[in-house]
N, CA, C and O atoms as CSV, one atom per row, in Angstrom:
chain,resi,resn,atom,element,x,y,z
A,1,MET,N,N,0.850,-1.180,0.000
A,1,MET,CA,C,0.000,0.000,0.000
A,1,MET,C,C,0.888,1.232,0.000
A,1,MET,O,O,1.915,1.274,0.677
A,2,ARG,N,N,0.484,2.221,-0.759
A,2,ARG,CA,C,1.234,3.466,-0.865
A,2,ARG,C,C,0.263,4.629,-0.679
A,2,ARG,O,O,-0.850,4.598,-1.204
A,3,THR,N,N,0.674,5.644,0.056
A,3,THR,CA,C,-0.160,6.812,0.273
A,3,THR,C,C,0.291,7.918,-0.666
A,3,THR,O,O,1.467,8.282,-0.696
A,4,LEU,N,N,-0.649,8.446,-1.429
A,4,LEU,CA,C,-0.399,9.575,-2.310
A,4,LEU,C,C,-1.257,10.727,-1.830
A,4,LEU,O,O,-2.436,10.542,-1.530
A,5,GLN,N,N,-0.683,11.905,-1.756
A,5,GLN,CA,C,-1.445,13.072,-1.319
A,5,GLN,C,C,-1.482,14.073,-2.459
A,5,GLN,O,O,-0.451,14.388,-3.052
A,6,PHE,N,N,-2.682,14.576,-2.767
A,6,PHE,CA,C,-2.880,15.509,-3.865
A,6,PHE,C,C,-3.637,16.728,-3.365
A,6,PHE,O,O,-4.423,16.644,-2.421
A,7,ASN,N,N,-3.396,17.842,-3.998
A,7,ASN,CA,C,-4.269,19.005,-3.887
A,7,ASN,C,C,-5.005,19.054,-5.212
A,7,ASN,O,O,-4.375,19.022,-6.269
A,8,ALA,N,N,-6.312,19.132,-5.173
A,8,ALA,CA,C,-7.090,19.072,-6.398
A,8,ALA,C,C,-8.231,20.079,-6.349
A,8,ALA,O,O,-8.607,20.572,-5.286
A,9,HIS,N,N,-8.764,20.368,-7.519
A,9,HIS,CA,C,-9.899,21.270,-7.642
A,9,HIS,C,C,-11.111,20.453,-8.073
A,9,HIS,O,O,-11.044,19.713,-9.055
A,10,VAL,N,N,-12.196,20.580,-7.359
A,10,VAL,CA,C,-13.442,19.911,-7.720
A,10,VAL,C,C,-14.207,20.867,-8.632
A,10,VAL,O,O,-14.478,22.010,-8.266
A,11,GLU,N,N,-14.549,20.381,-9.821
A,11,GLU,CA,C,-15.229,21.196,-10.813
A,11,GLU,C,C,-16.627,21.587,-10.340
A,11,GLU,O,O,-17.150,21.018,-9.383
A,12,HIS,N,N,-17.229,22.569,-11.026
A,12,HIS,CA,C,-18.560,23.060,-10.660
A,12,HIS,C,C,-19.629,21.957,-10.735
A,12,HIS,O,O,-20.675,22.058,-10.093
A,13,ASN,N,N,-19.363,20.922,-11.510
A,13,ASN,CA,C,-20.309,19.805,-11.617
A,13,ASN,C,C,-19.971,18.675,-10.641
A,13,ASN,O,O,-20.460,17.555,-10.785
A,14,ALA,N,N,-19.141,18.977,-9.662
A,14,ALA,CA,C,-18.735,18.047,-8.608
A,14,ALA,C,C,-17.881,16.900,-9.121
A,14,ALA,O,O,-17.810,15.857,-8.471
A,15,GLN,N,N,-17.233,17.061,-10.268
A,15,GLN,CA,C,-16.344,16.029,-10.790
A,15,GLN,C,C,-14.902,16.342,-10.407
A,15,GLN,O,O,-14.475,17.496,-10.382
A,16,LEU,N,N,-14.181,15.289,-10.115
A,16,LEU,CA,C,-12.769,15.393,-9.763
A,16,LEU,C,C,-11.979,14.565,-10.766
A,16,LEU,O,O,-12.294,13.397,-10.997
A,17,HIS,N,N,-10.972,15.156,-11.352
A,17,HIS,CA,C,-10.116,14.449,-12.302
A,17,HIS,C,C,-8.794,14.159,-11.600
A,17,HIS,O,O,-8.139,15.065,-11.085
A,18,LEU,N,N,-8.413,12.893,-11.587
A,18,LEU,CA,C,-7.243,12.465,-10.846
A,18,LEU,C,C,-6.351,11.628,-11.753
A,18,LEU,O,O,-6.816,10.666,-12.365
A,19,SER,N,N,-5.090,11.984,-11.842
A,19,SER,CA,C,-4.117,11.213,-12.604
A,19,SER,C,C,-3.174,10.537,-11.625
A,19,SER,O,O,-2.627,11.179,-10.728
A,20,LEU,N,N,-2.989,9.243,-11.804
A,20,LEU,CA,C,-2.112,8.470,-10.931
A,20,LEU,C,C,-0.790,8.193,-11.634
A,20,LEU,O,O,-0.708,8.283,-12.859
A,21,PRO,N,N,0.238,7.858,-10.873
A,21,PRO,CA,C,1.516,7.504,-11.481
A,21,PRO,C,C,1.370,6.300,-12.421
A,21,PRO,O,O,0.484,5.467,-12.236
A,22,ALA,N,N,2.228,6.219,-13.407
A,22,ALA,CA,C,2.153,5.175,-14.437
A,22,ALA,C,C,2.257,3.765,-13.857
A,22,ALA,O,O,1.782,2.819,-14.484
A,23,GLU,N,N,2.846,3.600,-12.709
A,23,GLU,CA,C,2.991,2.261,-12.119
A,23,GLU,C,C,1.648,1.603,-11.802
A,23,GLU,O,O,1.587,0.393,-11.583
A,24,TYR,N,N,0.574,2.393,-11.775
A,24,TYR,CA,C,-0.748,1.836,-11.481
A,24,TYR,C,C,-1.558,1.553,-12.745
A,24,TYR,O,O,-2.718,1.149,-12.654
A,25,ALA,N,N,-0.972,1.756,-13.907
A,25,ALA,CA,C,-1.692,1.544,-15.165
A,25,ALA,C,C,-2.064,0.068,-15.340
A,25,ALA,O,O,-1.307,-0.822,-14.953
A,26,ASN,N,N,-3.226,-0.176,-15.922
A,26,ASN,CA,C,-3.702,-1.520,-16.273
A,26,ASN,C,C,-3.802,-2.471,-15.092
A,26,ASN,O,O,-3.465,-3.649,-15.206
A,27,GLN,N,N,-4.261,-1.963,-13.971
A,27,GLN,CA,C,-4.492,-2.845,-12.822
A,27,GLN,C,C,-5.632,-2.300,-11.983
A,27,GLN,O,O,-5.944,-1.110,-12.036
A,28,ASP,N,N,-6.247,-3.171,-11.214
A,28,ASP,CA,C,-7.312,-2.765,-10.308
A,28,ASP,C,C,-6.675,-2.296,-9.010
A,28,ASP,O,O,-5.745,-2.920,-8.500
A,29,VAL,N,N,-7.178,-1.206,-8.489
A,29,VAL,CA,C,-6.680,-0.677,-7.223
A,29,VAL,C,C,-7.862,-0.298,-6.345
A,29,VAL,O,O,-8.962,-0.051,-6.839
A,30,GLU,N,N,-7.631,-0.257,-5.076
A,30,GLU,CA,C,-8.640,0.203,-4.129
A,30,GLU,C,C,-8.223,1.593,-3.682
A,30,GLU,O,O,-7.087,1.802,-3.255
A,31,LEU,N,N,-9.147,2.544,-3.782
A,31,LEU,CA,C,-8.856,3.922,-3.409
A,31,LEU,C,C,-9.655,4.305,-2.173
A,31,LEU,O,O,-10.809,3.906,-2.018
A,32,VAL,N,N,-9.041,5.071,-1.307
A,32,VAL,CA,C,-9.716,5.666,-0.165
A,32,VAL,C,C,-9.606,7.166,-0.349
A,32,VAL,O,O,-8.501,7.696,-0.465
A,33,VAL,N,N,-10.725,7.853,-0.377
A,33,VAL,CA,C,-10.732,9.292,-0.609
A,33,VAL,C,C,-11.125,10.004,0.679
A,33,VAL,O,O,-12.171,9.721,1.265
A,34,ILE,N,N,-10.293,10.910,1.102
A,34,ILE,CA,C,-10.592,11.749,2.258
A,34,ILE,C,C,-10.720,13.165,1.737
A,34,ILE,O,O,-9.781,13.700,1.148
A,35,ILE,N,N,-11.861,13.770,1.946
A,35,ILE,CA,C,-12.092,15.126,1.459
A,35,ILE,C,C,-11.976,16.096,2.619
A,35,ILE,O,O,-12.705,16.002,3.606
A,36,GLN,N,N,-11.050,17.026,2.483
A,36,GLN,CA,C,-10.873,18.066,3.488
A,36,GLN,C,C,-10.769,19.390,2.756
A,36,GLN,O,O,-9.766,19.651,2.092
A,37,PRO,N,N,-11.789,20.229,2.865
A,37,PRO,CA,C,-11.734,21.525,2.177
A,37,PRO,C,C,-10.518,22.323,2.628
A,37,PRO,O,O,-10.161,22.333,3.806
A,38,ARG,N,N,-9.899,22.982,1.680
A,38,ARG,CA,C,-8.734,23.815,1.984
A,38,ARG,C,C,-9.209,25.215,2.334
A,38,ARG,O,O,-9.935,25.847,1.566
A,39,HIS,N,N,-8.802,25.683,3.474
A,39,HIS,CA,C,-9.123,27.036,3.910
A,39,HIS,C,C,-7.814,27.791,4.058
A,39,HIS,O,O,-6.838,27.279,4.606
A,40,GLU,N,N,-7.815,28.991,3.571
A,40,GLU,CA,C,-6.624,29.804,3.754
A,40,GLU,C,C,-6.439,30.086,5.243
A,40,GLU,O,O,-7.404,30.290,5.980
A,41,SER,N,N,-5.210,30.093,5.653
A,41,SER,CA,C,-4.942,30.379,7.057
A,41,SER,C,C,-5.332,31.818,7.380
A,41,SER,O,O,-5.373,32.676,6.498
A,42,MET,N,N,-5.611,32.064,8.632
A,42,MET,CA,C,-5.976,33.407,9.073
A,42,MET,C,C,-4.826,34.378,8.802
A,42,MET,O,O,-5.053,35.534,8.445
A,43,GLU,N,N,-3.595,33.901,8.973
A,43,GLU,CA,C,-2.435,34.749,8.721
A,43,GLU,C,C,-2.407,35.191,7.253
A,43,GLU,O,O,-2.136,36.356,6.961
A,44,ARG,N,N,-2.684,34.274,6.346
A,44,ARG,CA,C,-2.696,34.618,4.921
A,44,ARG,C,C,-3.853,35.569,4.609
A,44,ARG,O,O,-3.689,36.513,3.838
A,45,GLN,N,N,-5.011,35.325,5.201
A,45,GLN,CA,C,-6.154,36.213,4.981
A,45,GLN,C,C,-5.837,37.625,5.469
A,45,GLN,O,O,-6.174,38.606,4.805
A,46,ASN,N,N,-5.192,37.725,6.622
A,46,ASN,CA,C,-4.819,39.036,7.162
A,46,ASN,C,C,-3.815,39.727,6.246
A,46,ASN,O,O,-3.905,40.934,6.020
A,47,TRP,N,N,-2.856,38.962,5.717
A,47,TRP,CA,C,-1.860,39.539,4.823
A,47,TRP,C,C,-2.527,40.044,3.538
A,47,TRP,O,O,-2.215,41.141,3.074
A,48,LEU,N,N,-3.429,39.264,2.966
A,48,LEU,CA,C,-4.114,39.686,1.748
A,48,LEU,C,C,-4.977,40.933,2.001
A,48,LEU,O,O,-5.060,41.812,1.144
A,49,ALA,N,N,-5.609,41.006,3.159
A,49,ALA,CA,C,-6.403,42.188,3.508
A,49,ALA,C,C,-5.494,43.410,3.645
A,49,ALA,O,O,-5.852,44.504,3.209
A,50,PHE,N,N,-4.320,43.222,4.250
A,50,PHE,CA,C,-3.361,44.318,4.388
A,50,PHE,C,C,-2.920,44.826,3.015
A,50,PHE,O,O,-2.851,46.035,2.796
A,51,ILE,N,N,-2.626,43.924,2.103
A,51,ILE,CA,C,-2.218,44.308,0.749
A,51,ILE,C,C,-3.342,45.088,0.066
A,51,ILE,O,O,-3.091,46.116,-0.563
A,52,ASP,N,N,-4.576,44.602,0.187
A,52,ASP,CA,C,-5.716,45.299,-0.426
A,52,ASP,C,C,-5.879,46.716,0.128
A,52,ASP,O,O,-6.216,47.642,-0.611
A,53,GLN,N,N,-5.637,46.879,1.430
A,53,GLN,CA,C,-5.821,48.185,2.067
A,53,GLN,C,C,-4.708,49.167,1.719
A,53,GLN,O,O,-4.949,50.372,1.646
A,54,THR,N,N,-3.501,48.670,1.504
A,54,THR,CA,C,-2.360,49.567,1.325
A,54,THR,C,C,-1.875,49.677,-0.111
A,54,THR,O,O,-1.024,50.515,-0.409
A,55,TYR,N,N,-2.393,48.860,-0.996
A,55,TYR,CA,C,-1.937,48.880,-2.394
A,55,TYR,C,C,-2.148,50.268,-3.005
A,55,TYR,O,O,-3.247,50.820,-2.958
A,56,GLY,N,N,-1.090,50.812,-3.572
A,56,GLY,CA,C,-1.177,52.101,-4.246
A,56,GLY,C,C,-1.142,53.308,-3.339
A,56,GLY,O,O,-1.331,54.428,-3.814
A,57,CYS,N,N,-0.907,53.126,-2.048
A,57,CYS,CA,C,-0.958,54.265,-1.122
A,57,CYS,C,C,0.162,55.280,-1.364
A,57,CYS,O,O,0.047,56.421,-0.917
A,58,LEU,N,N,1.226,54.906,-2.048
A,58,LEU,CA,C,2.314,55.842,-2.335
A,58,LEU,C,C,2.338,56.263,-3.799
A,58,LEU,O,O,3.349,56.781,-4.274
A,59,ALA,N,N,1.265,56.053,-4.506
A,59,ALA,CA,C,1.234,56.383,-5.933
A,59,ALA,C,C,1.482,57.868,-6.181
A,59,ALA,O,O,2.118,58.227,-7.172
A,60,ASP,N,N,0.993,58.729,-5.302
A,60,ASP,CA,C,1.167,60.172,-5.481
A,60,ASP,C,C,2.434,60.700,-4.814
A,60,ASP,O,O,2.808,61.854,-5.026
A,61,ASP,N,N,3.089,59.876,-4.019
A,61,ASP,CA,C,4.299,60.288,-3.306
A,61,ASP,C,C,5.307,59.131,-3.355
A,61,ASP,O,O,5.576,58.507,-2.328
A,62,PRO,N,N,5.865,58.840,-4.533
A,62,PRO,CA,C,6.739,57.666,-4.659
A,62,PRO,C,C,8.008,57.785,-3.826
A,62,PRO,O,O,8.507,58.881,-3.572
A,63,LEU,N,N,8.509,56.649,-3.414
A,63,LEU,CA,C,9.752,56.606,-2.652
A,63,LEU,C,C,10.919,56.883,-3.587
A,63,LEU,O,O,10.920,56.455,-4.741
A,64,GLU,N,N,11.908,57.600,-3.079
A,64,GLU,CA,C,13.112,57.867,-3.844
A,64,GLU,C,C,14.307,57.459,-3.004
A,64,GLU,O,O,14.351,57.704,-1.798
A,65,ARG,N,N,15.271,56.835,-3.656
A,65,ARG,CA,C,16.486,56.437,-2.959
A,65,ARG,C,C,17.563,57.473,-3.239
A,65,ARG,O,O,17.925,57.698,-4.394
A,66,PRO,N,N,18.078,58.107,-2.189
A,66,PRO,CA,C,19.113,59.117,-2.416
A,66,PRO,C,C,20.421,58.470,-2.886
A,66,PRO,O,O,20.616,57.262,-2.755
A,67,GLU,N,N,21.298,59.290,-3.426
A,67,GLU,CA,C,22.611,58.819,-3.872
A,67,GLU,C,C,23.335,58.182,-2.686
A,67,GLU,O,O,23.314,58.714,-1.576
A,68,GLN,N,N,23.968,57.051,-2.929
A,68,GLN,CA,C,24.651,56.330,-1.859
A,68,GLN,C,C,26.103,56.781,-1.759
A,68,GLN,O,O,26.748,57.023,-2.779
A,69,PRO,N,N,26.626,56.898,-0.532
A,69,PRO,CA,C,28.024,57.315,-0.371
A,69,PRO,C,C,28.979,56.228,-0.869
A,69,PRO,O,O,28.636,55.046,-0.878
A,70,VAL,N,N,30.155,56.632,-1.275
A,70,VAL,CA,C,31.173,55.694,-1.734
A,70,VAL,C,C,31.809,55.026,-0.522
A,70,VAL,O,O,32.195,55.705,0.430
A,71,LEU,N,N,31.917,53.734,-0.549
A,71,LEU,CA,C,32.555,52.997,0.543
A,71,LEU,C,C,34.009,52.788,0.190
A,71,LEU,O,O,34.321,52.088,-0.774
A,72,LYS,N,N,34.898,53.381,0.952
A,72,LYS,CA,C,36.328,53.283,0.665
A,72,LYS,C,C,36.887,51.895,0.999
A,72,LYS,O,O,37.823,51.424,0.353
A,73,ASP,N,N,36.319,51.264,1.987
A,73,ASP,CA,C,36.860,49.995,2.444
A,73,ASP,C,C,36.058,48.797,1.937
A,73,ASP,O,O,36.070,47.743,2.572
A,74,ILE,N,N,35.383,48.932,0.837
A,74,ILE,CA,C,34.521,47.846,0.356
A,74,ILE,C,C,35.321,46.607,-0.018
A,74,ILE,O,O,34.861,45.488,0.211
A,75,ASP,N,N,36.522,46.782,-0.595
A,75,ASP,CA,C,37.333,45.623,-0.954
A,75,ASP,C,C,37.713,44.809,0.279
A,75,ASP,O,O,37.815,43.584,0.205
A,76,ALA,N,N,37.919,45.465,1.389
A,76,ALA,CA,C,38.275,44.754,2.624
A,76,ALA,C,C,37.100,43.914,3.122
A,76,ALA,O,O,37.298,42.883,3.765
A,77,LEU,N,N,35.903,44.348,2.830
A,77,LEU,CA,C,34.729,43.601,3.270
A,77,LEU,C,C,34.500,42.359,2.418
A,77,LEU,O,O,33.923,41.381,2.893
A,78,LEU,N,N,34.941,42.389,1.173
A,78,LEU,CA,C,34.723,41.256,0.271
A,78,LEU,C,C,35.801,40.238,0.508
A,78,LEU,O,O,35.818,39.194,-0.144
């Protein structure tokens, strides 16, 4: 027995299309299906909400990077 784990999308007509590895071709197998809906984590939901709220907030005042000073000892650091 071998356990395979997949993430899949169930179509609007409730059909699921599943492709198995070639080693299972032309043979009878017994399948056990466990359905667990995927929910985005709260952390991801919070991050996406933050992006939606702040996207474009600097469009009228873009960030600018000032000229950087020359590092005299840069070769010593490398």
